[in-house]
mmCIF file of the N, C-alpha and C atoms, coordinates in Angstrom:
data_MODEL
# 
_entry.id   MODEL 
# 
loop_
_atom_site.group_PDB 
_atom_site.id 
_atom_site.type_symbol 
_atom_site.label_atom_id 
_atom_site.label_alt_id 
_atom_site.label_comp_id 
_atom_site.label_asym_id 
_atom_site.label_entity_id 
_atom_site.label_seq_id 
_atom_site.pdbx_PDB_ins_code 
_atom_site.Cartn_x 
_atom_site.Cartn_y 
_atom_site.Cartn_z 
_atom_site.occupancy 
_atom_site.B_iso_or_equiv 
_atom_site.pdbx_formal_charge 
_atom_site.auth_seq_id 
_atom_site.auth_comp_id 
_atom_site.auth_asym_id 
_atom_site.auth_atom_id 
_atom_site.pdbx_PDB_model_num 
ATOM 1   N N  . UNK A 1 1  ? 13.857  -24.299 -6.000  1.00 0.00 ? 1  UNK A N  1 
ATOM 2   C CA . UNK A 1 1  ? 13.069  -23.281 -6.677  1.00 0.00 ? 1  UNK A CA 1 
ATOM 3   C C  . UNK A 1 1  ? 12.385  -22.401 -5.633  1.00 0.00 ? 1  UNK A C  1 
ATOM 4   N N  . UNK A 1 2  ? 12.432  -21.098 -5.822  1.00 0.00 ? 2  UNK A N  1 
ATOM 5   C CA . UNK A 1 2  ? 11.803  -20.201 -4.858  1.00 0.00 ? 2  UNK A CA 1 
ATOM 6   C C  . UNK A 1 2  ? 10.300  -20.103 -5.115  1.00 0.00 ? 2  UNK A C  1 
ATOM 7   N N  . UNK A 1 3  ? 9.590   -19.806 -4.056  1.00 0.00 ? 3  UNK A N  1 
ATOM 8   C CA . UNK A 1 3  ? 8.133   -19.697 -4.130  1.00 0.00 ? 3  UNK A CA 1 
ATOM 9   C C  . UNK A 1 3  ? 7.766   -18.290 -4.595  1.00 0.00 ? 3  UNK A C  1 
ATOM 10  N N  . UNK A 1 4  ? 6.704   -18.166 -5.398  1.00 0.00 ? 4  UNK A N  1 
ATOM 11  C CA . UNK A 1 4  ? 6.258   -16.825 -5.793  1.00 0.00 ? 4  UNK A CA 1 
ATOM 12  C C  . UNK A 1 4  ? 5.642   -16.097 -4.592  1.00 0.00 ? 4  UNK A C  1 
ATOM 13  N N  . UNK A 1 5  ? 5.686   -14.783 -4.641  1.00 0.00 ? 5  UNK A N  1 
ATOM 14  C CA . UNK A 1 5  ? 5.163   -13.944 -3.563  1.00 0.00 ? 5  UNK A CA 1 
ATOM 15  C C  . UNK A 1 5  ? 3.741   -13.511 -3.896  1.00 0.00 ? 5  UNK A C  1 
ATOM 16  N N  . UNK A 1 6  ? 2.857   -13.632 -2.912  1.00 0.00 ? 6  UNK A N  1 
ATOM 17  C CA . UNK A 1 6  ? 1.473   -13.200 -3.037  1.00 0.00 ? 6  UNK A CA 1 
ATOM 18  C C  . UNK A 1 6  ? 1.267   -12.079 -2.023  1.00 0.00 ? 6  UNK A C  1 
ATOM 19  N N  . UNK A 1 7  ? 0.958   -10.883 -2.512  1.00 0.00 ? 7  UNK A N  1 
ATOM 20  C CA . UNK A 1 7  ? 0.774   -9.735  -1.629  1.00 0.00 ? 7  UNK A CA 1 
ATOM 21  C C  . UNK A 1 7  ? -0.710  -9.558  -1.344  1.00 0.00 ? 7  UNK A C  1 
ATOM 22  N N  . UNK A 1 8  ? -1.047  -9.512  -0.061  1.00 0.00 ? 8  UNK A N  1 
ATOM 23  C CA . UNK A 1 8  ? -2.433  -9.354  0.375   1.00 0.00 ? 8  UNK A CA 1 
ATOM 24  C C  . UNK A 1 8  ? -2.591  -8.096  1.197   1.00 0.00 ? 8  UNK A C  1 
ATOM 25  N N  . UNK A 1 9  ? -3.791  -7.548  1.151   1.00 0.00 ? 9  UNK A N  1 
ATOM 26  C CA . UNK A 1 9  ? -4.100  -6.441  2.060   1.00 0.00 ? 9  UNK A CA 1 
ATOM 27  C C  . UNK A 1 9  ? -4.171  -7.008  3.477   1.00 0.00 ? 9  UNK A C  1 
ATOM 28  N N  . UNK A 1 10 ? -3.869  -6.190  4.441   1.00 0.00 ? 10 UNK A N  1 
ATOM 29  C CA . UNK A 1 10 ? -3.818  -6.628  5.834   1.00 0.00 ? 10 UNK A CA 1 
ATOM 30  C C  . UNK A 1 10 ? -5.133  -7.245  6.305   1.00 0.00 ? 10 UNK A C  1 
ATOM 31  N N  . UNK A 1 11 ? -6.255  -6.755  5.812   1.00 0.00 ? 11 UNK A N  1 
ATOM 32  C CA . UNK A 1 11 ? -7.557  -7.229  6.285   1.00 0.00 ? 11 UNK A CA 1 
ATOM 33  C C  . UNK A 1 11 ? -8.135  -8.354  5.424   1.00 0.00 ? 11 UNK A C  1 
ATOM 34  N N  . UNK A 1 12 ? -7.374  -8.848  4.475   1.00 0.00 ? 12 UNK A N  1 
ATOM 35  C CA . UNK A 1 12 ? -7.853  -9.904  3.573   1.00 0.00 ? 12 UNK A CA 1 
ATOM 36  C C  . UNK A 1 12 ? -7.624  -11.260 4.231   1.00 0.00 ? 12 UNK A C  1 
ATOM 37  N N  . UNK A 1 13 ? -8.686  -11.873 4.737   1.00 0.00 ? 13 UNK A N  1 
ATOM 38  C CA . UNK A 1 13 ? -8.551  -13.104 5.517   1.00 0.00 ? 13 UNK A CA 1 
ATOM 39  C C  . UNK A 1 13 ? -9.435  -14.255 5.043   1.00 0.00 ? 13 UNK A C  1 
ATOM 40  N N  . UNK A 1 14 ? -10.289 -14.045 4.070   1.00 0.00 ? 14 UNK A N  1 
ATOM 41  C CA . UNK A 1 14 ? -11.183 -15.096 3.607   1.00 0.00 ? 14 UNK A CA 1 
ATOM 42  C C  . UNK A 1 14 ? -10.377 -16.225 2.978   1.00 0.00 ? 14 UNK A C  1 
ATOM 43  N N  . UNK A 1 15 ? -10.492 -17.440 3.506   1.00 0.00 ? 15 UNK A N  1 
ATOM 44  C CA . UNK A 1 15 ? -9.670  -18.569 3.072   1.00 0.00 ? 15 UNK A CA 1 
ATOM 45  C C  . UNK A 1 15 ? -9.911  -18.912 1.604   1.00 0.00 ? 15 UNK A C  1 
ATOM 46  N N  . UNK A 1 16 ? -11.145 -18.804 1.143   1.00 0.00 ? 16 UNK A N  1 
ATOM 47  C CA . UNK A 1 16 ? -11.442 -19.147 -0.244  1.00 0.00 ? 16 UNK A CA 1 
ATOM 48  C C  . UNK A 1 16 ? -10.829 -18.131 -1.206  1.00 0.00 ? 16 UNK A C  1 
ATOM 49  N N  . UNK A 1 17 ? -10.838 -16.874 -0.806  1.00 0.00 ? 17 UNK A N  1 
ATOM 50  C CA . UNK A 1 17 ? -10.176 -15.839 -1.597  1.00 0.00 ? 17 UNK A CA 1 
ATOM 51  C C  . UNK A 1 17 ? -8.664  -16.072 -1.631  1.00 0.00 ? 17 UNK A C  1 
ATOM 52  N N  . UNK A 1 18 ? -8.096  -16.435 -0.488  1.00 0.00 ? 18 UNK A N  1 
ATOM 53  C CA . UNK A 1 18 ? -6.651  -16.702 -0.428  1.00 0.00 ? 18 UNK A CA 1 
ATOM 54  C C  . UNK A 1 18 ? -6.260  -17.864 -1.330  1.00 0.00 ? 18 UNK A C  1 
ATOM 55  N N  . UNK A 1 19 ? -7.075  -18.920 -1.335  1.00 0.00 ? 19 UNK A N  1 
ATOM 56  C CA . UNK A 1 19 ? -6.790  -20.080 -2.173  1.00 0.00 ? 19 UNK A CA 1 
ATOM 57  C C  . UNK A 1 19 ? -6.828  -19.682 -3.653  1.00 0.00 ? 19 UNK A C  1 
ATOM 58  N N  . UNK A 1 20 ? -7.836  -18.925 -4.029  1.00 0.00 ? 20 UNK A N  1 
ATOM 59  C CA . UNK A 1 20 ? -7.939  -18.465 -5.412  1.00 0.00 ? 20 UNK A CA 1 
ATOM 60  C C  . UNK A 1 20 ? -6.785  -17.576 -5.809  1.00 0.00 ? 20 UNK A C  1 
ATOM 61  N N  . UNK A 1 21 ? -6.408  -16.664 -4.921  1.00 0.00 ? 21 UNK A N  1 
ATOM 62  C CA . UNK A 1 21 ? -5.275  -15.770 -5.205  1.00 0.00 ? 21 UNK A CA 1 
ATOM 63  C C  . UNK A 1 21 ? -3.975  -16.558 -5.296  1.00 0.00 ? 21 UNK A C  1 
ATOM 64  N N  . UNK A 1 22 ? -3.794  -17.547 -4.417  1.00 0.00 ? 22 UNK A N  1 
ATOM 65  C CA . UNK A 1 22 ? -2.579  -18.368 -4.452  1.00 0.00 ? 22 UNK A CA 1 
ATOM 66  C C  . UNK A 1 22 ? -2.515  -19.150 -5.759  1.00 0.00 ? 22 UNK A C  1 
ATOM 67  N N  . UNK A 1 23 ? -3.639  -19.703 -6.176  1.00 0.00 ? 23 UNK A N  1 
ATOM 68  C CA . UNK A 1 23 ? -3.686  -20.451 -7.430  1.00 0.00 ? 23 UNK A CA 1 
ATOM 69  C C  . UNK A 1 23 ? -3.339  -19.544 -8.615  1.00 0.00 ? 23 UNK A C  1 
ATOM 70  N N  . UNK A 1 24 ? -3.894  -18.351 -8.636  1.00 0.00 ? 24 UNK A N  1 
ATOM 71  C CA . UNK A 1 24 ? -3.595  -17.387 -9.707  1.00 0.00 ? 24 UNK A CA 1 
ATOM 72  C C  . UNK A 1 24 ? -2.131  -16.972 -9.690  1.00 0.00 ? 24 UNK A C  1 
ATOM 73  N N  . UNK A 1 25 ? -1.577  -16.795 -8.486  1.00 0.00 ? 25 UNK A N  1 
ATOM 74  C CA . UNK A 1 25 ? -0.171  -16.423 -8.353  1.00 0.00 ? 25 UNK A CA 1 
ATOM 75  C C  . UNK A 1 25 ? 0.728   -17.516 -8.915  1.00 0.00 ? 25 UNK A C  1 
ATOM 76  N N  . UNK A 1 26 ? 0.409   -18.757 -8.594  1.00 0.00 ? 26 UNK A N  1 
ATOM 77  C CA . UNK A 1 26 ? 1.195   -19.877 -9.111  1.00 0.00 ? 26 UNK A CA 1 
ATOM 78  C C  . UNK A 1 26 ? 1.097   -19.958 -10.633 1.00 0.00 ? 26 UNK A C  1 
ATOM 79  N N  . UNK A 1 27 ? -0.096  -19.813 -11.166 1.00 0.00 ? 27 UNK A N  1 
ATOM 80  C CA . UNK A 1 27 ? -0.276  -19.880 -12.615 1.00 0.00 ? 27 UNK A CA 1 
ATOM 81  C C  . UNK A 1 27 ? 0.464   -18.749 -13.314 1.00 0.00 ? 27 UNK A C  1 
ATOM 82  N N  . UNK A 1 28 ? 0.433   -17.548 -12.733 1.00 0.00 ? 28 UNK A N  1 
ATOM 83  C CA . UNK A 1 28 ? 1.135   -16.407 -13.320 1.00 0.00 ? 28 UNK A CA 1 
ATOM 84  C C  . UNK A 1 28 ? 2.646   -16.627 -13.342 1.00 0.00 ? 28 UNK A C  1 
ATOM 85  N N  . UNK A 1 29 ? 3.130   -17.432 -12.410 1.00 0.00 ? 29 UNK A N  1 
ATOM 86  C CA . UNK A 1 29 ? 4.555   -17.755 -12.354 1.00 0.00 ? 29 UNK A CA 1 
ATOM 87  C C  . UNK A 1 29 ? 4.891   -18.967 -13.215 1.00 0.00 ? 29 UNK A C  1 
ATOM 88  N N  . UNK A 1 30 ? 3.896   -19.479 -13.946 1.00 0.00 ? 30 UNK A N  1 
ATOM 89  C CA . UNK A 1 30 ? 4.113   -20.627 -14.811 1.00 0.00 ? 30 UNK A CA 1 
ATOM 90  C C  . UNK A 1 30 ? 4.089   -21.965 -14.088 1.00 0.00 ? 30 UNK A C  1 
ATOM 91  N N  . UNK A 1 31 ? 3.564   -21.969 -12.872 1.00 0.00 ? 31 UNK A N  1 
ATOM 92  C CA . UNK A 1 31 ? 3.538   -23.175 -12.049 1.00 0.00 ? 31 UNK A CA 1 
ATOM 93  C C  . UNK A 1 31 ? 2.141   -23.799 -12.042 1.00 0.00 ? 31 UNK A C  1 
ATOM 94  N N  . UNK A 1 32 ? 1.650   -24.129 -13.208 1.00 0.00 ? 32 UNK A N  1 
ATOM 95  C CA . UNK A 1 32 ? 0.293   -24.662 -13.348 1.00 0.00 ? 32 UNK A CA 1 
ATOM 96  C C  . UNK A 1 32 ? 0.119   -25.985 -12.621 1.00 0.00 ? 32 UNK A C  1 
ATOM 97  N N  . UNK A 1 33 ? 1.114   -26.847 -12.698 1.00 0.00 ? 33 UNK A N  1 
ATOM 98  C CA . UNK A 1 33 ? 1.014   -28.140 -12.020 1.00 0.00 ? 33 UNK A CA 1 
ATOM 99  C C  . UNK A 1 33 ? 0.992   -27.967 -10.506 1.00 0.00 ? 33 UNK A C  1 
ATOM 100 N N  . UNK A 1 34 ? 1.783   -27.016 -9.991  1.00 0.00 ? 34 UNK A N  1 
ATOM 101 C CA . UNK A 1 34 ? 1.769   -26.743 -8.550  1.00 0.00 ? 34 UNK A CA 1 
ATOM 102 C C  . UNK A 1 34 ? 0.411   -26.210 -8.112  1.00 0.00 ? 34 UNK A C  1 
ATOM 103 N N  . UNK A 1 35 ? -0.189  -25.370 -8.957  1.00 0.00 ? 35 UNK A N  1 
ATOM 104 C CA . UNK A 1 35 ? -1.515  -24.833 -8.642  1.00 0.00 ? 35 UNK A CA 1 
ATOM 105 C C  . UNK A 1 35 ? -2.528  -25.966 -8.523  1.00 0.00 ? 35 UNK A C  1 
ATOM 106 N N  . UNK A 1 36 ? -2.494  -26.894 -9.477  1.00 0.00 ? 36 UNK A N  1 
ATOM 107 C CA . UNK A 1 36 ? -3.414  -28.030 -9.449  1.00 0.00 ? 36 UNK A CA 1 
ATOM 108 C C  . UNK A 1 36 ? -3.159  -28.903 -8.225  1.00 0.00 ? 36 UNK A C  1 
ATOM 109 N N  . UNK A 1 37 ? -1.892  -29.181 -7.951  1.00 0.00 ? 37 UNK A N  1 
ATOM 110 C CA . UNK A 1 37 ? -1.534  -30.015 -6.799  1.00 0.00 ? 37 UNK A CA 1 
ATOM 111 C C  . UNK A 1 37 ? -1.974  -29.369 -5.482  1.00 0.00 ? 37 UNK A C  1 
ATOM 112 N N  . UNK A 1 38 ? -1.757  -28.059 -5.366  1.00 0.00 ? 38 UNK A N  1 
ATOM 113 C CA . UNK A 1 38 ? -2.146  -27.339 -4.155  1.00 0.00 ? 38 UNK A CA 1 
ATOM 114 C C  . UNK A 1 38 ? -3.653  -27.441 -3.933  1.00 0.00 ? 38 UNK A C  1 
ATOM 115 N N  . UNK A 1 39 ? -4.425  -27.215 -4.991  1.00 0.00 ? 39 UNK A N  1 
ATOM 116 C CA . UNK A 1 39 ? -5.885  -27.286 -4.877  1.00 0.00 ? 39 UNK A CA 1 
ATOM 117 C C  . UNK A 1 39 ? -6.348  -28.696 -4.506  1.00 0.00 ? 39 UNK A C  1 
ATOM 118 N N  . UNK A 1 40 ? -5.703  -29.701 -5.048  1.00 0.00 ? 40 UNK A N  1 
ATOM 119 C CA . UNK A 1 40 ? -6.039  -31.090 -4.703  1.00 0.00 ? 40 UNK A CA 1 
ATOM 120 C C  . UNK A 1 40 ? -5.794  -31.343 -3.212  1.00 0.00 ? 40 UNK A C  1 
ATOM 121 N N  . UNK A 1 41 ? -4.651  -30.896 -2.723  1.00 0.00 ? 41 UNK A N  1 
ATOM 122 C CA . UNK A 1 41 ? -4.318  -31.109 -1.314  1.00 0.00 ? 41 UNK A CA 1 
ATOM 123 C C  . UNK A 1 41 ? -5.260  -30.339 -0.401  1.00 0.00 ? 41 UNK A C  1 
ATOM 124 N N  . UNK A 1 42 ? -5.609  -29.117 -0.796  1.00 0.00 ? 42 UNK A N  1 
ATOM 125 C CA . UNK A 1 42 ? -6.513  -28.296 0.020   1.00 0.00 ? 42 UNK A CA 1 
ATOM 126 C C  . UNK A 1 42 ? -7.904  -28.918 0.072   1.00 0.00 ? 42 UNK A C  1 
ATOM 127 N N  . UNK A 1 43 ? -8.336  -29.522 -1.034  1.00 0.00 ? 43 UNK A N  1 
ATOM 128 C CA . UNK A 1 43 ? -9.678  -30.116 -1.042  1.00 0.00 ? 43 UNK A CA 1 
ATOM 129 C C  . UNK A 1 43 ? -9.787  -31.265 -0.043  1.00 0.00 ? 43 UNK A C  1 
ATOM 130 N N  . UNK A 1 44 ? -8.664  -31.852 0.332   1.00 0.00 ? 44 UNK A N  1 
ATOM 131 C CA . UNK A 1 44 ? -8.662  -32.928 1.323   1.00 0.00 ? 44 UNK A CA 1 
ATOM 132 C C  . UNK A 1 44 ? -8.393  -32.419 2.740   1.00 0.00 ? 44 UNK A C  1 
ATOM 133 N N  . UNK A 1 45 ? -8.134  -31.110 2.884   1.00 0.00 ? 45 UNK A N  1 
ATOM 134 C CA . UNK A 1 45 ? -7.835  -30.536 4.203   1.00 0.00 ? 45 UNK A CA 1 
ATOM 135 C C  . UNK A 1 45 ? -9.073  -30.565 5.091   1.00 0.00 ? 45 UNK A C  1 
ATOM 136 N N  . UNK A 1 46 ? -8.859  -30.826 6.364   1.00 0.00 ? 46 UNK A N  1 
ATOM 137 C CA . UNK A 1 46 ? -9.980  -30.963 7.293   1.00 0.00 ? 46 UNK A CA 1 
ATOM 138 C C  . UNK A 1 46 ? -10.417 -29.646 7.930   1.00 0.00 ? 46 UNK A C  1 
ATOM 139 N N  . UNK A 1 47 ? -9.604  -28.590 7.804   1.00 0.00 ? 47 UNK A N  1 
ATOM 140 C CA . UNK A 1 47 ? -9.983  -27.297 8.380   1.00 0.00 ? 47 UNK A CA 1 
ATOM 141 C C  . UNK A 1 47 ? -9.229  -26.165 7.686   1.00 0.00 ? 47 UNK A C  1 
ATOM 142 N N  . UNK A 1 48 ? -9.609  -24.937 8.005   1.00 0.00 ? 48 UNK A N  1 
ATOM 143 C CA . UNK A 1 48 ? -9.018  -23.762 7.359   1.00 0.00 ? 48 UNK A CA 1 
ATOM 144 C C  . UNK A 1 48 ? -7.553  -23.577 7.717   1.00 0.00 ? 48 UNK A C  1 
ATOM 145 N N  . UNK A 1 49 ? -7.177  -23.891 8.946   1.00 0.00 ? 49 UNK A N  1 
ATOM 146 C CA . UNK A 1 49 ? -5.775  -23.747 9.344   1.00 0.00 ? 49 UNK A CA 1 
ATOM 147 C C  . UNK A 1 49 ? -4.875  -24.660 8.525   1.00 0.00 ? 49 UNK A C  1 
ATOM 148 N N  . UNK A 1 50 ? -5.310  -25.878 8.308   1.00 0.00 ? 50 UNK A N  1 
ATOM 149 C CA . UNK A 1 50 ? -4.540  -26.814 7.491   1.00 0.00 ? 50 UNK A CA 1 
ATOM 150 C C  . UNK A 1 50 ? -4.477  -26.321 6.040   1.00 0.00 ? 50 UNK A C  1 
ATOM 151 N N  . UNK A 1 51 ? -5.592  -25.820 5.538   1.00 0.00 ? 51 UNK A N  1 
ATOM 152 C CA . UNK A 1 51 ? -5.616  -25.280 4.172   1.00 0.00 ? 51 UNK A CA 1 
ATOM 153 C C  . UNK A 1 51 ? -4.630  -24.123 4.034   1.00 0.00 ? 51 UNK A C  1 
ATOM 154 N N  . UNK A 1 52 ? -4.595  -23.233 5.019   1.00 0.00 ? 52 UNK A N  1 
ATOM 155 C CA . UNK A 1 52 ? -3.668  -22.108 4.975   1.00 0.00 ? 52 UNK A CA 1 
ATOM 156 C C  . UNK A 1 52 ? -2.219  -22.584 5.033   1.00 0.00 ? 52 UNK A C  1 
ATOM 157 N N  . UNK A 1 53 ? -1.940  -23.595 5.838   1.00 0.00 ? 53 UNK A N  1 
ATOM 158 C CA . UNK A 1 53 ? -0.569  -24.110 5.910   1.00 0.00 ? 53 UNK A CA 1 
ATOM 159 C C  . UNK A 1 53 ? -0.152  -24.728 4.579   1.00 0.00 ? 53 UNK A C  1 
ATOM 160 N N  . UNK A 1 54 ? -1.083  -25.327 3.861   1.00 0.00 ? 54 UNK A N  1 
ATOM 161 C CA . UNK A 1 54 ? -0.779  -25.874 2.532   1.00 0.00 ? 54 UNK A CA 1 
ATOM 162 C C  . UNK A 1 54 ? -0.483  -24.740 1.555   1.00 0.00 ? 54 UNK A C  1 
ATOM 163 N N  . UNK A 1 55 ? -1.297  -23.680 1.588   1.00 0.00 ? 55 UNK A N  1 
ATOM 164 C CA . UNK A 1 55 ? -1.050  -22.520 0.721   1.00 0.00 ? 55 UNK A CA 1 
ATOM 165 C C  . UNK A 1 55 ? 0.361   -21.987 0.960   1.00 0.00 ? 55 UNK A C  1 
ATOM 166 N N  . UNK A 1 56 ? 0.761   -21.891 2.222   1.00 0.00 ? 56 UNK A N  1 
ATOM 167 C CA . UNK A 1 56 ? 2.078   -21.348 2.557   1.00 0.00 ? 56 UNK A CA 1 
ATOM 168 C C  . UNK A 1 56 ? 3.229   -22.241 2.092   1.00 0.00 ? 56 UNK A C  1 
ATOM 169 N N  . UNK A 1 57 ? 2.947   -23.490 1.773   1.00 0.00 ? 57 UNK A N  1 
ATOM 170 C CA . UNK A 1 57 ? 3.987   -24.367 1.226   1.00 0.00 ? 57 UNK A CA 1 
ATOM 171 C C  . UNK A 1 57 ? 4.270   -24.050 -0.241  1.00 0.00 ? 57 UNK A C  1 
ATOM 172 N N  . UNK A 1 58 ? 3.343   -23.346 -0.887  1.00 0.00 ? 58 UNK A N  1 
ATOM 173 C CA . UNK A 1 58 ? 3.470   -23.056 -2.313  1.00 0.00 ? 58 UNK A CA 1 
ATOM 174 C C  . UNK A 1 58 ? 3.778   -21.598 -2.627  1.00 0.00 ? 58 UNK A C  1 
ATOM 175 N N  . UNK A 1 59 ? 3.318   -20.670 -1.783  1.00 0.00 ? 59 UNK A N  1 
ATOM 176 C CA . UNK A 1 59 ? 3.562   -19.239 -2.022  1.00 0.00 ? 59 UNK A CA 1 
ATOM 177 C C  . UNK A 1 59 ? 4.030   -18.569 -0.732  1.00 0.00 ? 59 UNK A C  1 
ATOM 178 N N  . UNK A 1 60 ? 4.721   -17.468 -0.895  1.00 0.00 ? 60 UNK A N  1 
ATOM 179 C CA . UNK A 1 60 ? 5.091   -16.621 0.242   1.00 0.00 ? 60 UNK A CA 1 
ATOM 180 C C  . UNK A 1 60 ? 4.004   -15.565 0.365   1.00 0.00 ? 60 UNK A C  1 
ATOM 181 N N  . UNK A 1 61 ? 3.395   -15.479 1.527   1.00 0.00 ? 61 UNK A N  1 
ATOM 182 C CA . UNK A 1 61 ? 2.333   -14.489 1.745   1.00 0.00 ? 61 UNK A CA 1 
ATOM 183 C C  . UNK A 1 61 ? 2.931   -13.271 2.428   1.00 0.00 ? 61 UNK A C  1 
ATOM 184 N N  . UNK A 1 62 ? 2.775   -12.115 1.785   1.00 0.00 ? 62 UNK A N  1 
ATOM 185 C CA . UNK A 1 62 ? 3.200   -10.847 2.379   1.00 0.00 ? 62 UNK A CA 1 
ATOM 186 C C  . UNK A 1 62 ? 1.976   -9.966  2.535   1.00 0.00 ? 62 UNK A C  1 
ATOM 187 N N  . UNK A 1 63 ? 1.827   -9.415  3.728   1.00 0.00 ? 63 UNK A N  1 
ATOM 188 C CA . UNK A 1 63 ? 0.701   -8.520  3.987   1.00 0.00 ? 63 UNK A CA 1 
ATOM 189 C C  . UNK A 1 63 ? 1.147   -7.088  3.778   1.00 0.00 ? 63 UNK A C  1 
ATOM 190 N N  . UNK A 1 64 ? 0.282   -6.295  3.196   1.00 0.00 ? 64 UNK A N  1 
ATOM 191 C CA . UNK A 1 64 ? 0.587   -4.910  2.875   1.00 0.00 ? 64 UNK A CA 1 
ATOM 192 C C  . UNK A 1 64 ? -0.519  -4.022  3.418   1.00 0.00 ? 64 UNK A C  1 
ATOM 193 N N  . UNK A 1 65 ? -0.138  -3.039  4.227   1.00 0.00 ? 65 UNK A N  1 
ATOM 194 C CA . UNK A 1 65 ? -1.112  -2.069  4.726   1.00 0.00 ? 65 UNK A CA 1 
ATOM 195 C C  . UNK A 1 65 ? -1.345  -1.016  3.658   1.00 0.00 ? 65 UNK A C  1 
ATOM 196 N N  . UNK A 1 66 ? -2.595  -0.690  3.439   1.00 0.00 ? 66 UNK A N  1 
ATOM 197 C CA . UNK A 1 66 ? -2.932  0.359   2.483   1.00 0.00 ? 66 UNK A CA 1 
ATOM 198 C C  . UNK A 1 66 ? -3.323  1.614   3.245   1.00 0.00 ? 66 UNK A C  1 
ATOM 199 N N  . UNK A 1 67 ? -2.681  2.693   2.930   1.00 0.00 ? 67 UNK A N  1 
ATOM 200 C CA . UNK A 1 67 ? -2.987  3.966   3.565   1.00 0.00 ? 67 UNK A CA 1 
ATOM 201 C C  . UNK A 1 67 ? -3.429  4.948   2.495   1.00 0.00 ? 67 UNK A C  1 
ATOM 202 N N  . UNK A 1 68 ? -4.453  5.697   2.788   1.00 0.00 ? 68 UNK A N  1 
ATOM 203 C CA . UNK A 1 68 ? -4.942  6.719   1.870   1.00 0.00 ? 68 UNK A CA 1 
ATOM 204 C C  . UNK A 1 68 ? -4.784  8.078   2.536   1.00 0.00 ? 68 UNK A C  1 
ATOM 205 N N  . UNK A 1 69 ? -4.187  9.018   1.809   1.00 0.00 ? 69 UNK A N  1 
ATOM 206 C CA . UNK A 1 69 ? -3.980  10.340  2.375   1.00 0.00 ? 69 UNK A CA 1 
ATOM 207 C C  . UNK A 1 69 ? -5.254  11.169  2.336   1.00 0.00 ? 69 UNK A C  1 
ATOM 208 N N  . UNK A 1 70 ? -6.156  10.843  1.424   1.00 0.00 ? 70 UNK A N  1 
ATOM 209 C CA . UNK A 1 70 ? -7.436  11.547  1.348   1.00 0.00 ? 70 UNK A CA 1 
ATOM 210 C C  . UNK A 1 70 ? -8.549  10.507  1.255   1.00 0.00 ? 70 UNK A C  1 
ATOM 211 N N  . UNK A 1 71 ? -9.750  10.871  1.678   1.00 0.00 ? 71 UNK A N  1 
ATOM 212 C CA . UNK A 1 71 ? -10.870 9.935   1.542   1.00 0.00 ? 71 UNK A CA 1 
ATOM 213 C C  . UNK A 1 71 ? -11.078 9.558   0.064   1.00 0.00 ? 71 UNK A C  1 
ATOM 214 N N  . UNK A 1 72 ? -11.549 8.353   -0.177  1.00 0.00 ? 72 UNK A N  1 
ATOM 215 C CA . UNK A 1 72 ? -11.711 7.854   -1.542  1.00 0.00 ? 72 UNK A CA 1 
ATOM 216 C C  . UNK A 1 72 ? -12.697 8.663   -2.380  1.00 0.00 ? 72 UNK A C  1 
ATOM 217 N N  . UNK A 1 73 ? -13.698 9.257   -1.757  1.00 0.00 ? 73 UNK A N  1 
ATOM 218 C CA . UNK A 1 73 ? -14.730 9.957   -2.531  1.00 0.00 ? 73 UNK A CA 1 
ATOM 219 C C  . UNK A 1 73 ? -14.340 11.383  -2.883  1.00 0.00 ? 73 UNK A C  1 
ATOM 220 N N  . UNK A 1 74 ? -13.144 11.790  -2.577  1.00 0.00 ? 74 UNK A N  1 
ATOM 221 C CA . UNK A 1 74 ? -12.728 13.171  -2.936  1.00 0.00 ? 74 UNK A CA 1 
ATOM 222 C C  . UNK A 1 74 ? -11.815 13.170  -4.125  1.00 0.00 ? 74 UNK A C  1 
# 
């Protein structure tokens, strides 16, 4: 079974945000049990690097650069 793709902005690095987004991505793909299992494994992780490696076992992370042609306030 292929892993669902999670697209992140290039500057999005907060581990807790990534875990939440990965869980939502799995649930949206109908993989509720995988989402629960991933969160269980992450809760036992000893550091952020290990937590990120667990996330990558469940989803494919793709980074996307956002470019704006005009300033946001115009």
